[in-house]
N, CA, C and O atoms as a DFTB+ gen file, in Angstrom:
700 C
 N C O
     1  1       6.865     -28.832       5.318
     2  2       7.737     -28.208       6.284
     3  2       8.200     -26.830       5.787
     4  3       8.200     -25.858       6.544
     5  1       8.586     -26.758       4.532
     6  2       9.033     -25.500       3.946
     7  2       7.911     -24.468       3.948
     8  3       8.140     -23.287       4.213
     9  1       6.684     -24.929       3.648
    10  2       5.529     -24.048       3.637
    11  2       5.283     -23.464       5.028
    12  3       4.973     -22.280       5.163
    13  1       5.421     -24.289       6.049
    14  2       5.216     -23.851       7.421
    15  2       6.284     -22.830       7.817
    16  3       5.961     -21.833       8.464
    17  1       7.538     -23.050       7.447
    18  2       8.629     -22.118       7.754
    19  2       8.382     -20.786       7.048
    20  3       8.622     -19.718       7.610
    21  1       7.899     -20.869       5.803
    22  2       7.602     -19.674       5.034
    23  2       6.527     -18.841       5.732
    24  3       6.657     -17.621       5.839
    25  1       5.452     -19.509       6.212
    26  2       4.379     -18.818       6.934
    27  2       4.895     -18.181       8.220
    28  3       4.535     -17.050       8.545
    29  1       5.730     -18.902       8.943
    30  2       6.293     -18.377      10.190
    31  2       7.143     -17.144       9.895
    32  3       7.076     -16.150      10.617
    33  1       7.933     -17.213       8.841
    34  2       8.776     -16.085       8.453
    35  2       7.921     -14.867       8.109
    36  3       8.236     -13.749       8.516
    37  1       6.844     -15.084       7.363
    38  2       5.939     -13.982       6.999
    39  2       5.309     -13.387       8.253
    40  3       5.257     -12.166       8.396
    41  1       4.835     -14.226       9.154
    42  2       4.216     -13.748      10.391
    43  2       5.231     -12.965      11.214
    44  3       4.906     -11.905      11.748
    45  1       6.455     -13.473      11.324
    46  2       7.488     -12.768      12.080
    47  2       7.813     -11.412      11.452
    48  3       7.975     -10.417      12.158
    49  1       7.905     -11.381      10.147
    50  2       8.165     -10.107       9.453
    51  2       7.038      -9.114       9.681
    52  3       7.282      -7.943       9.969
    53  1       5.815      -9.582       9.554
    54  2       4.671      -8.710       9.797
    55  2       4.652      -8.207      11.242
    56  3       4.398      -7.029      11.494
    57  1       4.920      -9.106      12.180
    58  2       4.936      -8.726      13.591
    59  2       6.021      -7.684      13.847
    60  3       5.771      -6.669      14.498
    61  1       7.209      -7.932      13.341
    62  2       8.324      -7.010      13.563
    63  2       8.040      -5.659      12.913
    64  3       8.275      -4.610      13.512
    65  1       7.534      -5.695      11.689
    66  2       7.228      -4.456      10.988
    67  2       6.118      -3.697      11.685
    68  3       6.243      -2.495      11.918
    69  1       5.034      -4.378      12.020
    70  2       3.923      -3.702      12.698
    71  2       4.334      -3.168      14.055
    72  3       3.934      -2.068      14.435
    73  1       5.119      -3.924      14.783
    74  2       5.583      -3.467      16.092
    75  2       6.463      -2.240      15.968
    76  3       6.311      -1.280      16.723
    77  1       7.384      -2.270      15.014
    78  2       8.284      -1.132      14.827
    79  2       7.518       0.089      14.363
    80  3       7.740       1.196      14.852
    81  1       6.618      -0.115      13.418
    82  2       5.848       1.012      12.908
    83  2       4.877       1.538      13.949
    84  3       4.654       2.745      14.036
    85  1       4.306       0.660      14.725
    86  2       3.352       1.100      15.736
    87  2       4.036       2.012      16.742
    88  3       3.459       3.019      17.153
    89  1       5.247       1.679      17.140
    90  2       5.963       2.523      18.091
    91  2       6.207       3.911      17.520
    92  3       5.966       4.918      18.186
    93  1       6.685       3.957      16.283
    94  2       6.925       5.247      15.643
    95  2       5.619       5.952      15.329
    96  3       5.507       7.169      15.477
    97  1       4.638       5.186      14.900
    98  2       3.357       5.759      14.529
    99  2       2.675       6.410      15.729
   100  3       2.066       7.472      15.601
   101  1       2.776       5.775      16.886
   102  2       2.123       6.354      18.060
   103  2       2.721       7.703      18.410
   104  3       1.985       8.645      18.704
   105  1       4.015       7.811      18.386
   106  2       4.657       9.088      18.668
   107  2       4.269      10.108      17.612
   108  3       3.888      11.234      17.931
   109  1       4.367       9.711      16.372
   110  2       4.020      10.610      15.280
   111  2       2.539      10.991      15.336
   112  3       2.182      12.146      15.108
   113  1       1.698      10.031      15.636
   114  2       0.254      10.298      15.686
   115  2      -0.087      11.287      16.793
   116  3      -0.974      12.122      16.616
   117  1       0.596      11.211      17.924
   118  2       0.318      12.175      18.995
   119  2       0.741      13.579      18.579
   120  3       0.085      14.559      18.930
   121  1       1.829      13.674      17.836
   122  2       2.241      14.979      17.319
   123  2       1.202      15.524      16.341
   124  3       0.841      16.701      16.385
   125  1       0.735      14.649      15.467
   126  2      -0.282      15.041      14.481
   127  2      -1.562      15.462      15.203
   128  3      -2.184      16.465      14.854
   129  1      -1.942      14.686      16.206
   130  2      -3.153      14.997      16.964
   131  2      -3.031      16.366      17.635
   132  3      -3.980      17.150      17.606
   133  1      -1.890      16.660      18.232
   134  2      -1.694      17.948      18.910
   135  2      -1.852      19.110      17.933
   136  3      -2.488      20.115      18.253
   137  1      -1.275      18.971      16.750
   138  2      -1.378      20.021      15.743
   139  2      -2.819      20.136      15.242
   140  3      -3.334      21.240      15.068
   141  1      -3.464      18.994      15.014
   142  2      -4.858      19.003      14.539
   143  2      -5.769      19.697      15.552
   144  3      -6.630      20.492      15.175
   145  1      -5.581      19.400      16.813
   146  2      -6.402      20.035      17.851
   147  2      -6.131      21.532      17.928
   148  3      -7.055      22.320      18.128
   149  1      -4.875      21.926      17.772
   150  2      -4.525      23.349      17.780
   151  2      -5.223      24.067      16.620
   152  3      -5.830      25.122      16.806
   153  1      -5.131      23.486      15.430
   154  2      -5.755      24.097      14.247
   155  2      -7.277      24.147      14.411
   156  3      -7.901      25.152      14.071
   157  1      -7.873      23.075      14.925
   158  2      -9.325      23.044      15.121
   159  2      -9.758      24.117      16.111
   160  3     -10.743      24.818      15.881
   161  1      -9.032      24.246      17.200
   162  2      -9.363      25.257      18.209
   163  2      -9.231      26.660      17.633
   164  3     -10.102      27.505      17.839
   165  1      -8.139      26.909      16.912
   166  2      -7.936      28.228      16.303
   167  2      -9.036      28.545      15.297
   168  3      -9.516      29.676      15.225
   169  1      -9.427      27.544      14.525
   170  2     -10.461      27.745      13.505
   171  2     -11.785      28.143      14.141
   172  3     -12.458      29.057      13.667
   173  1     -12.153      27.457      15.208
   174  2     -13.394      27.790      15.919
   175  2     -13.288      29.196      16.504
   176  3     -14.205      30.003      16.357
   177  1     -12.183      29.485      17.158
   178  2     -11.993      30.808      17.768
   179  2     -11.989      31.915      16.716
   180  3     -12.556      32.985      16.937
   181  1     -11.352      31.661      15.575
   182  2     -11.234      32.676      14.535
   183  2     -12.485      32.850      13.689
   184  3     -12.687      33.907      13.090
   185  1     -13.329      31.821      13.634
   186  2     -14.564      31.921      12.865
   187  2     -14.377      31.843      11.357
   188  3     -15.262      32.263      10.612
   189  1     -13.269      31.327      10.894
   190  2     -13.014      31.181       9.463
   191  2     -13.101      29.705       9.083
   192  3     -13.361      28.850       9.930
   193  1     -12.877      29.414       7.784
   194  2     -12.929      28.037       7.294
   195  2     -11.517      27.597       6.885
   196  3     -10.616      28.420       6.723
   197  1     -11.350      26.284       6.723
   198  2     -10.063      25.733       6.305
   199  2     -10.089      25.311       4.841
   200  3     -11.142      25.019       4.273
   201  1      -8.912      25.288       4.257
   202  2      -8.746      24.990       2.844
   203  2      -7.419      24.250       2.691
   204  3      -6.426      24.638       3.307
   205  1      -7.386      23.202       1.891
   206  2      -6.127      22.501       1.630
   207  2      -5.350      23.244       0.549
   208  3      -5.920      24.052      -0.184
   209  1      -4.042      22.969       0.448
   210  2      -3.271      23.597      -0.623
   211  2      -3.729      23.084      -1.984
   212  3      -3.626      23.808      -2.975
   213  1      -4.230      21.861      -2.054
   214  2      -4.769      21.345      -3.324
   215  2      -5.997      22.161      -3.747
   216  3      -6.159      22.475      -4.926
   217  1      -6.851      22.500      -2.791
   218  2      -8.021      23.338      -3.100
   219  2      -7.587      24.743      -3.497
   220  3      -8.159      25.343      -4.408
   221  1      -6.576      25.264      -2.812
   222  2      -6.041      26.582      -3.162
   223  2      -5.475      26.563      -4.580
   224  3      -5.697      27.497      -5.350
   225  1      -4.760      25.523      -4.918
   226  2      -4.197      25.393      -6.277
   227  2      -5.312      25.364      -7.323
   228  3      -5.182      25.978      -8.382
   229  1      -6.401      24.659      -7.036
   230  2      -7.546      24.622      -7.952
   231  2      -8.147      26.016      -8.131
   232  3      -8.535      26.394      -9.236
   233  1      -8.221      26.770      -7.046
   234  2      -8.754      28.135      -7.134
   235  2      -7.869      29.000      -8.024
   236  3      -8.359      29.766      -8.854
   237  1      -6.554      28.864      -7.837
   238  2      -5.608      29.650      -8.632
   239  2      -5.681      29.227     -10.098
   240  3      -5.770      30.075     -10.986
   241  1      -5.644      27.921     -10.354
   242  2      -5.700      27.420     -11.729
   243  2      -7.018      27.790     -12.404
   244  3      -7.055      28.020     -13.613
   245  1      -8.106      27.848     -11.621
   246  2      -9.413      28.223     -12.158
   247  2      -9.613      29.724     -12.255
   248  3     -10.689      30.195     -12.622
   249  1      -8.563      30.476     -11.920
   250  2      -8.582      31.940     -11.984
   251  2      -9.726      32.543     -11.158
   252  3     -10.346      33.536     -11.540
   253  1      -9.980      31.896     -10.003
   254  2     -10.999      32.404      -9.088
   255  2     -10.563      33.764      -8.542
   256  3      -9.377      33.997      -8.308
   257  1     -11.512      34.639      -8.347
   258  2     -11.227      35.982      -7.842
   259  2     -11.227      35.962      -6.313
   260  3     -12.283      35.844      -5.691
   261  1     -10.050      36.077      -5.716
   262  2      -9.918      36.088      -4.261
   263  2      -8.628      36.798      -3.884
   264  3      -7.777      37.058      -4.735
   265  1      -8.493      37.109      -2.599
   266  2      -7.284      37.747      -2.082
   267  2      -6.492      36.688      -1.329
   268  3      -7.023      36.014      -0.447
   269  1      -5.209      36.546      -1.684
   270  2      -4.326      35.577      -1.049
   271  2      -3.313      36.340      -0.198
   272  3      -2.563      37.172      -0.709
   273  1      -3.298      36.050       1.100
   274  2      -2.414      36.745       2.040
   275  2      -1.341      35.800       2.551
   276  3      -1.644      34.750       3.116
   277  1      -0.082      36.180       2.349
   278  2       1.062      35.482       2.940
   279  2       1.373      36.211       4.241
   280  3       1.700      37.397       4.225
   281  1       1.272      35.509       5.366
   282  2       1.378      36.129       6.683
   283  2       2.775      36.047       7.293
   284  3       2.943      36.319       8.482
   285  1       3.771      35.679       6.501
   286  2       5.153      35.569       6.986
   287  2       5.769      36.940       7.282
   288  3       5.316      37.960       6.763
   289  1       6.807      36.946       8.124
   290  2       7.634      38.154       8.193
   291  2       8.332      38.332       6.838
   292  3       8.453      37.375       6.074
   293  1       8.776      39.514       6.551
   294  2       9.344      39.838       5.241
   295  2      10.463      38.892       4.820
   296  3      10.499      38.446       3.673
   297  1      11.388      38.579       5.752
   298  2      12.523      37.721       5.394
   299  2      12.054      36.349       4.903
   300  3      12.599      35.812       3.939
   301  1      11.042      35.786       5.567
   302  2      10.538      34.464       5.177
   303  2       9.701      34.547       3.900
   304  3       9.762      33.648       3.062
   305  1       8.931      35.603       3.750
   306  2       8.167      35.819       2.517
   307  2       9.114      35.856       1.325
   308  3       8.827      35.265       0.283
   309  1      10.245      36.551       1.475
   310  2      11.199      36.677       0.374
   311  2      11.819      35.345      -0.033
   312  3      12.254      35.192      -1.174
   313  1      11.866      34.376       0.888
   314  2      12.424      33.056       0.570
   315  2      11.528      32.282      -0.382
   316  3      12.007      31.705      -1.358
   317  1      10.217      32.265      -0.101
   318  2       9.288      31.489      -0.922
   319  2       7.864      31.947      -0.657
   320  3       7.439      32.056       0.493
   321  1       7.130      32.215      -1.732
   322  2       5.729      32.598      -1.610
   323  2       4.965      32.133      -2.839
   324  3       5.545      31.864      -3.890
   325  1       3.660      32.046      -2.684
   326  2       2.789      31.618      -3.777
   327  2       2.556      32.802      -4.701
   328  3       2.238      33.903      -4.250
   329  1       2.716      32.567      -5.986
   330  2       2.528      33.628      -6.971
   331  2       1.145      34.268      -6.801
   332  3       0.132      33.573      -6.727
   333  1       1.123      35.577      -6.741
   334  2      -0.126      36.317      -6.580
   335  2      -0.444      36.668      -5.136
   336  3      -1.380      37.423      -4.871
   337  1       0.329      36.125      -4.198
   338  2       0.077      36.412      -2.783
   339  2       0.465      37.849      -2.455
   340  3       1.432      38.394      -2.986
   341  1      -0.310      38.433      -1.575
   342  2       0.003      39.752      -1.037
   343  2       0.604      39.535       0.346
   344  3       0.112      38.721       1.128
   345  1       1.649      40.254       0.632
   346  2       2.373      40.045       1.884
   347  2       1.886      41.000       2.981
   348  3       1.771      42.209       2.775
   349  1       1.603      40.414       4.156
   350  2       1.308      41.202       5.357
   351  2       1.715      40.335       6.541
   352  3       1.040      39.357       6.863
   353  1       2.806      40.692       7.181
   354  2       3.390      39.862       8.228
   355  2       2.662      39.909       9.562
   356  3       2.310      40.978      10.062
   357  1       2.447      38.731      10.123
   358  2       1.827      38.582      11.444
   359  2       2.748      37.779      12.350
   360  3       3.640      37.077      11.873
   361  1       2.536      37.880      13.636
   362  2       3.245      37.073      14.628
   363  2       2.628      35.675      14.680
   364  3       1.518      35.460      14.193
   365  1       3.350      34.735      15.269
   366  2       2.855      33.358      15.397
   367  2       1.782      33.206      16.454
   368  3       0.849      32.421      16.289
   369  1       1.909      33.945      17.530
   370  2       0.954      33.822      18.636
   371  2      -0.136      34.873      18.525
   372  3       0.131      36.043      18.251
   373  1      -1.358      34.439      18.740
   374  2      -2.511      35.338      18.649
   375  2      -2.850      35.879      20.029
   376  3      -3.059      35.115      20.972
   377  1      -2.902      37.195      20.140
   378  2      -3.253      37.821      21.418
   379  2      -4.592      38.554      21.344
   380  3      -5.225      38.810      22.368
   381  1      -5.015      38.888      20.130
   382  2      -6.219      39.699      19.970
   383  2      -5.920      41.192      20.034
   384  3      -6.826      42.018      19.921
   385  1      -4.647      41.536      20.215
   386  2      -4.195      42.921      20.270
   387  2      -3.400      43.198      18.997
   388  3      -2.383      42.552      18.747
   389  1      -3.856      44.146      18.200
   390  2      -3.250      44.417      16.892
   391  2      -1.733      44.607      16.988
   392  3      -0.982      43.992      16.231
   393  1      -1.285      45.447      17.907
   394  2       0.141      45.747      18.023
   395  2       0.980      44.513      18.364
   396  3       2.146      44.433      17.978
   397  1       0.403      43.567      19.071
   398  2       1.129      42.345      19.431
   399  2       1.011      41.270      18.350
   400  3       1.854      40.376      18.271
   401  1      -0.017      41.351      17.531
   402  2      -0.282      40.294      16.551
   403  2       0.383      40.505      15.191
   404  3       0.558      39.546      14.440
   405  1       0.751      41.725      14.867
   406  2       1.391      41.930      13.566
   407  2       2.902      41.943      13.721
   408  3       3.423      42.197      14.807
   409  1       3.599      41.667      12.628
   410  2       5.057      41.525      12.667
   411  2       5.763      42.864      12.863
   412  3       6.803      42.916      13.519
   413  1       5.221      43.942      12.311
   414  2       5.863      45.254      12.417
   415  2       4.843      46.278      12.891
   416  3       4.299      47.029      12.082
   417  1       4.574      46.317      14.201
   418  2       3.507      47.174      14.720
   419  2       3.711      48.664      14.465
   420  3       2.738      49.416      14.410
   421  1       4.937      49.096      14.310
   422  2       5.181      50.522      14.071
   423  2       4.963      50.907      12.616
   424  3       4.892      52.092      12.291
   425  1       4.857      49.918      11.743
   426  2       4.799      50.202      10.313
   427  2       3.443      49.964       9.669
   428  3       3.132      50.581       8.651
   429  1       2.627      49.080      10.242
   430  2       1.377      48.706       9.574
   431  2       0.185      48.857      10.509
   432  3       0.243      48.487      11.682
   433  1      -0.885      49.402       9.970
   434  2      -2.106      49.630      10.744
   435  2      -3.216      48.695      10.281
   436  3      -3.099      48.016       9.261
   437  1      -4.291      48.680      11.052
   438  2      -5.471      47.915      10.636
   439  2      -5.999      48.462       9.313
   440  3      -6.488      47.701       8.478
   441  1      -5.904      49.740       9.124
   442  2      -6.361      50.337       7.872
   443  2      -5.526      49.840       6.695
   444  3      -6.062      49.599       5.614
   445  1      -4.217      49.687       6.899
   446  2      -3.351      49.122       5.852
   447  2      -3.827      47.720       5.469
   448  3      -3.857      47.361       4.292
   449  1      -4.198      46.935       6.482
   450  2      -4.666      45.566       6.219
   451  2      -6.007      45.598       5.486
   452  3      -6.228      44.820       4.559
   453  1      -6.902      46.500       5.904
   454  2      -8.202      46.650       5.214
   455  2      -7.990      46.979       3.738
   456  3      -8.632      46.397       2.864
   457  1      -7.087      47.914       3.472
   458  2      -6.813      48.318       2.085
   459  2      -6.293      47.118       1.286
   460  3      -6.707      46.899       0.147
   461  1      -5.391      46.348       1.883
   462  2      -4.842      45.176       1.212
   463  2      -5.935      44.136       0.918
   464  3      -5.935      43.514      -0.144
   465  1      -6.856      43.955       1.859
   466  2      -7.939      42.980       1.685
   467  2      -8.993      43.462       0.697
   468  3      -9.651      42.648       0.049
   469  1      -9.156      44.758       0.577
   470  2     -10.115      45.325      -0.372
   471  2     -11.423      45.726       0.279
   472  3     -11.696      45.377       1.427
   473  1     -12.220      46.460      -0.465
   474  2     -13.466      47.025       0.054
   475  2     -14.601      46.008       0.157
   476  3     -15.494      46.164       0.989
   477  1     -14.575      44.970      -0.677
   478  2     -15.645      43.976      -0.703
   479  2     -15.507      43.018       0.481
   480  3     -14.638      42.146       0.481
   481  1     -16.359      43.181       1.481
   482  2     -16.285      42.364       2.709
   483  2     -16.727      40.913       2.466
   484  3     -16.506      40.054       3.319
   485  1     -17.349      40.632       1.308
   486  2     -17.787      39.271       0.990
   487  2     -16.821      38.533       0.060
   488  3     -17.017      37.352      -0.228
   489  1     -15.783      39.222      -0.408
   490  2     -14.806      38.589      -1.289
   491  2     -14.056      37.512      -0.518
   492  3     -13.775      37.669       0.670
   493  1     -13.734      36.417      -1.201
   494  2     -13.009      35.328      -0.558
   495  2     -11.585      35.775      -0.247
   496  3     -10.895      36.353      -1.086
   497  1     -11.165      35.490       0.990
   498  2      -9.817      35.794       1.448
   499  2      -9.202      34.493       1.945
   500  3      -9.821      33.762       2.718
   501  1      -7.976      34.206       1.497
   502  2      -7.262      33.006       1.924
   503  2      -5.942      33.444       2.532
   504  3      -5.210      34.241       1.946
   505  1      -5.641      32.913       3.722
   506  2      -4.380      33.218       4.387
   507  2      -3.536      31.948       4.488
   508  3      -4.063      30.840       4.587
   509  1      -2.218      32.134       4.461
   510  2      -1.309      31.004       4.686
   511  2      -0.024      31.538       5.301
   512  3       0.267      32.732       5.241
   513  1       0.732      30.632       5.890
   514  2       2.063      30.972       6.405
   515  2       3.002      29.822       6.074
   516  3       2.982      29.317       4.952
   517  1       3.828      29.398       7.036
   518  2       4.874      28.430       6.729
   519  2       4.475      26.980       6.775
   520  3       4.808      26.210       5.874
   521  1       3.762      26.597       7.819
   522  2       3.403      25.204       8.012
   523  2       2.256      25.116       9.006
   524  3       1.867      26.116       9.610
   525  1       1.729      23.937       9.167
   526  2       0.528      23.739       9.967
   527  2       0.680      24.224      11.401
   528  3      -0.264      24.771      11.970
   529  1       1.855      24.029      11.990
   530  2       2.050      24.446      13.378
   531  2       2.147      25.959      13.535
   532  3       1.988      26.468      14.644
   533  1       2.398      26.677      12.471
   534  2       2.563      28.128      12.522
   535  2       1.219      28.816      12.739
   536  3       0.220      28.422      12.138
   537  1       1.185      29.815      13.572
   538  2      -0.054      30.524      13.863
   539  2      -0.228      31.827      13.105
   540  3      -1.220      32.525      13.313
   541  1       0.707      32.175      12.234
   542  2       0.614      33.453      11.515
   543  2      -0.635      33.522      10.632
   544  3      -1.308      34.552      10.579
   545  1      -0.937      32.423       9.940
   546  2      -2.121      32.417       9.075
   547  2      -3.398      32.501       9.913
   548  3      -4.402      33.053       9.462
   549  1      -3.360      31.960      11.121
   550  2      -4.492      32.099      12.038
   551  2      -4.690      33.566      12.399
   552  3      -5.816      34.063      12.381
   553  1      -3.617      34.255      12.725
   554  2      -3.707      35.676      13.040
   555  2      -4.274      36.460      11.854
   556  3      -5.164      37.294      12.022
   557  1      -3.756      36.189      10.665
   558  2      -4.208      36.905       9.469
   559  2      -5.694      36.657       9.209
   560  3      -6.440      37.587       8.902
   561  1      -6.118      35.397       9.333
   562  2      -7.536      35.066       9.113
   563  2      -8.417      35.664      10.208
   564  3      -9.481      36.213       9.922
   565  1      -7.975      35.556      11.451
   566  2      -8.757      36.096      12.576
   567  2      -8.949      37.600      12.452
   568  3     -10.040      38.117      12.692
   569  1      -7.880      38.300      12.076
   570  2      -8.005      39.754      11.925
   571  2      -8.883      40.127      10.736
   572  3      -9.589      41.134      10.789
   573  1      -8.855      39.348       9.681
   574  2      -9.766      39.617       8.555
   575  2     -11.215      39.502       9.037
   576  3     -12.056      40.337       8.703
   577  1     -11.498      38.459       9.825
   578  2     -12.852      38.294      10.379
   579  2     -13.203      39.458      11.308
   580  3     -14.313      39.985      11.238
   581  1     -12.280      39.862      12.170
   582  2     -12.524      40.976      13.100
   583  2     -12.787      42.271      12.360
   584  3     -13.520      43.130      12.851
   585  1     -12.198      42.421      11.184
   586  2     -12.395      43.634      10.395
   587  2     -13.660      43.565       9.542
   588  3     -13.934      44.476       8.761
   589  1     -14.431      42.484       9.690
   590  2     -15.732      42.398       9.036
   591  2     -15.799      41.585       7.770
   592  3     -16.852      41.550       7.133
   593  1     -14.733      40.932       7.376
   594  2     -14.759      40.111       6.171
   595  2     -15.450      38.781       6.490
   596  3     -15.206      38.183       7.537
   597  1     -16.296      38.335       5.595
   598  2     -17.184      37.205       5.899
   599  2     -16.776      35.882       5.257
   600  3     -17.224      34.824       5.698
   601  1     -15.944      35.921       4.236
   602  2     -15.623      34.738       3.452
   603  2     -14.125      34.429       3.585
   604  3     -13.377      34.496       2.610
   605  1     -13.707      34.092       4.805
   606  2     -12.284      33.961       5.122
   607  2     -11.902      32.488       5.285
   608  3     -12.598      31.713       5.941
   609  1     -10.772      32.127       4.666
   610  2     -10.245      30.774       4.710
   611  2      -8.782      30.812       5.139
   612  3      -8.082      31.809       4.964
   613  1      -8.353      29.702       5.702
   614  2      -6.953      29.523       6.074
   615  2      -6.461      28.222       5.444
   616  3      -7.123      27.188       5.543
   617  1      -5.305      28.278       4.802
   618  2      -4.646      27.078       4.276
   619  2      -3.547      26.732       5.278
   620  3      -2.428      27.231       5.156
   621  1      -3.846      25.885       6.269
   622  2      -2.912      25.672       7.375
   623  2      -1.581      25.037       6.993
   624  3      -0.588      25.254       7.688
   625  1      -1.523      24.263       5.918
   626  2      -0.253      23.647       5.518
   627  2       0.755      24.650       4.994
   628  3       1.961      24.401       5.009
   629  1       0.257      25.779       4.532
   630  2       1.109      26.880       4.097
   631  2       2.057      26.558       2.966
   632  3       1.850      25.632       2.181
   633  1       3.109      27.362       2.914
   634  2       4.072      27.236       1.820
   635  2       4.792      25.888       1.862
   636  3       5.193      25.376       0.817
   637  1       4.961      25.308       3.047
   638  2       5.622      23.997       3.139
   639  2       4.791      22.923       2.446
   640  3       5.330      22.130       1.673
   641  1       3.482      22.885       2.714
   642  2       2.607      21.911       2.050
   643  2       2.521      22.212       0.558
   644  3       2.432      21.295      -0.260
   645  1       2.548      23.483       0.207
   646  2       2.517      23.898      -1.196
   647  2       3.728      23.334      -1.932
   648  3       3.588      22.731      -2.996
   649  1       4.905      23.527      -1.369
   650  2       6.143      23.033      -1.985
   651  2       6.179      21.508      -1.961
   652  3       6.574      20.883      -2.946
   653  1       5.767      20.900      -0.838
   654  2       5.717      19.428      -0.744
   655  2       4.829      18.825      -1.833
   656  3       5.071      17.710      -2.295
   657  1       3.808      19.568      -2.233
   658  2       2.889      19.097      -3.269
   659  2       3.467      19.255      -4.676
   660  3       2.867      18.812      -5.656
   661  1       4.626      19.885      -4.766
   662  2       5.279      20.052      -6.063
   663  2       4.809      21.264      -6.839
   664  3       5.097      21.383      -8.030
   665  1       4.088      22.171      -6.188
   666  2       3.587      23.369      -6.868
   667  2       4.702      24.412      -6.950
   668  3       5.552      24.505      -6.064
   669  1       4.679      25.183      -8.016
   670  2       5.717      26.200      -8.195
   671  2       5.484      27.365      -7.236
   672  3       4.363      27.630      -6.801
   673  1       6.564      28.038      -6.929
   674  2       6.498      29.177      -6.016
   675  2       7.477      30.239      -6.497
   676  3       8.323      29.981      -7.352
   677  1       7.352      31.407      -5.947
   678  2       8.209      32.533      -6.286
   679  2       9.189      32.778      -5.146
   680  3       8.969      32.350      -4.013
   681  1      10.265      33.470      -5.467
   682  2      11.229      33.884      -4.448
   683  2      11.777      35.260      -4.854
   684  3      11.813      35.610      -6.034
   685  1      12.194      36.013      -3.861
   686  2      12.811      37.315      -4.130
   687  2      14.313      37.257      -3.897
   688  3      14.963      38.302      -3.863
   689  1      14.880      36.078      -3.738
   690  2      16.301      35.954      -3.446
   691  2      17.193      36.246      -4.642
   692  3      18.331      36.686      -4.478
   693  1      16.687      36.006      -5.833
   694  2      17.502      36.176      -7.031
   695  2      17.399      37.573      -7.636
   696  3      17.957      37.838      -8.701
   697  1      16.695      38.446      -6.966
   698  2      16.473      39.793      -7.551
   699  2      17.528      40.762      -7.104
   700  3      17.500      41.929      -7.493
C-alpha cells in the first residue's frame, strides 16, 4: 500500500511539474522562436555568418587576427564592452540607408566605417551589440558586407551573453 501511494505521489509531482513547466515553456519557447526567426531572417538578408560568444572568446584567447565592432550607441558602449572592441554606433532597425542606420549620421561616414574595418576586405570582422533581440549588430554586419568585406560574422547574444557567460569586460564609467 505504501509503495502504491509513493508511486501515485511521484506521478502527481511529475504531472504537476510538467504541466506547470509546459505552460511557462510554451510562452517562453514562442518568444525564443520569434527571436530565432528574426536573427535567421536578418542573417540571410545580411549575407554574413553567426558566431556564439563562446566562439568569440576562443578567437580572442587564441589571439586570432580580426576586427571586433561594438555597434552600441556611445552611452551603452561606455557601460560595458569587450576588450579590444572598436566602437561604431548603429541604430536597432535596418533600413539600408546609411543616414538612418547609424547612430550619429552627422558625425560618421561610410568612409569612417571603412577605415575602422581596415583595408583588407577578407579579414574576419565580428559585430555585436547588447542582446539577441537587438538589431545594431545586424546593421553593423550588413554594412560591412555592403562595403565589400567578405568574412563577416555577427555574435547575436552580444555583451549580455558575454557577461552571462562570466567573461570579463571593460567599462569607461570609472575613468
